[in-house]
C-alpha positions, 0 to 999 in steps of 0.5 A: 806508471799513475798513481790513483786512489783505491776504489772503496767498496760502497763509497762515492766520490773523494776519498778524504776530507772532513766528513762530517762537521759541523756546520754550527761550529763553521760557522761559530770558526769563521764569525769568529775570526772574521770578529777579531782578526777582520778578514773576509770571508773567502780569506776564512774559508781558504784556511784549511781546517786545521789551519782555522780551528788553531786560529780561532784558539790562538785568539781564544786564548789572547782574549782570556791573556788579556781578561784575566789581566787588566794591565800590561803586556800581552807578551812577558 
């Protein structure tokens, strides 16, 4: 028996996904990751939202550590 997605009243299209994620926030994440790791737009947009957000957060954490410690290793 095939699995079917339940129909929701008043909704059209596929259920799930990120609805209403601000486009300016997406541009910010893409630019930030592209600037720091030099990936292409296609590579960054191919990431799942949570993965792209995680990359941006990790890059920001590295930048904060580098700015706090003028010299020395990045990781101890």
